[in-house]
Structures are given as C-alpha cells and as structure tokens.
N, C-alpha and C positions, 0 to 999 in steps of 0.2 A: 503496500500499501504506499503510495506516495506520502510520507508525512509531512514532508514541507508543505501541502496544502492546507493541512490542519491549522496552522497559526498564520498564514500568510495571507497579505491582502490580494484577494482573488476575484474572478467573476467567473460565474458558472453559466454556461449554455455557448451554443453556437453564435445566437443575435449578438449578446453580451462581448463573445469572445472576439467577433468579427469585428466589432466597433473597437474594441481595445487594439486589436492590429493595425486600424486603419489609422487610429490616434497615436500610435508608436509606442502604447503604453504597456502592450505585453512582452514581458521578459522571458518567459517559458509557457507551452502550451503543453497541458496533458488531454492525451486522445485516447479514447476507450478503443481497444480492438474490435469490438463487437459493434461500434457504432454505424449506422447506415451510411453507406458510400456518399449519399445526397448530401446528408449534413456534413460528414467528415472531409469529402473532396474539395469544398471551396476555403475551408481550413486549411487544408493541406498547401494547398496552392497559394495562399495569401502567406502563410510562413514563409514558404520557401522564396517569396518575393520580398520580405521583409527581413529574412534572415533570420529568424525566431526559430528556437529549438523546440523540437515535438518530442515529449517522452511518452511513448506507448506505456498502457495501462491495461490489463488483461480483460478487462469485462467493466461494463456502464455500472454496474451493482459496486464493485471495489471503489472504482473514482466517485461514485454518489456518497460513500460511506466516508472516504477521504476530505469530501467537501462539507461533511456534518449534514448531508440532507436526508430524507427518508426515503428517496426515488434515486435510480440509476442517473447517471449524468453521463452524454457522450462526450463532452468536452468540457475543461473547465481552463482557465488562463491565470497565472500569477502576475499581477500588473505593480505598476511603479506607485 
C-alpha cells in the first residue's frame, strides 16, 4: 500500500488529477492497475507530457484504502 498517500496533500479521482496535472501541481500520480483504460489513458498521456512519475498500485480497492476512502480509487495524485 502506498503509505505516502495517507499523510500527503492529495487529490483523488481522474478529474481532479487531470486538473492538478494541467496546473502543474501534481508531483506523483498513483494509478490502479485495474482502472478502466478510458480513465487511465488520459492520465498516463498527461503524465508523460508533464514528466510526472506514475506509481502503479495493484488494485482500485488498495488505492482507495491508501487514500482513506471507503470506495476504490482509480487514480490519486500527491500535489504541492
């Protein structure tokens, strides 16, 4: 489990992560391996353009727990 997410300033979700990437605020992006490709594709593309590291997490359930939410999360990012 990505323990860094528990105490980090973060955003959870594809829309919020894309906004953070466009604003240059995302430092690292966590992406669930089982996330839908329609969700993860644009995130991967934007991370590549922005030079932001992607850390892959085994499942959406694991990423949701790391973000301290009761549901799965496809993507989360640590922001400035």
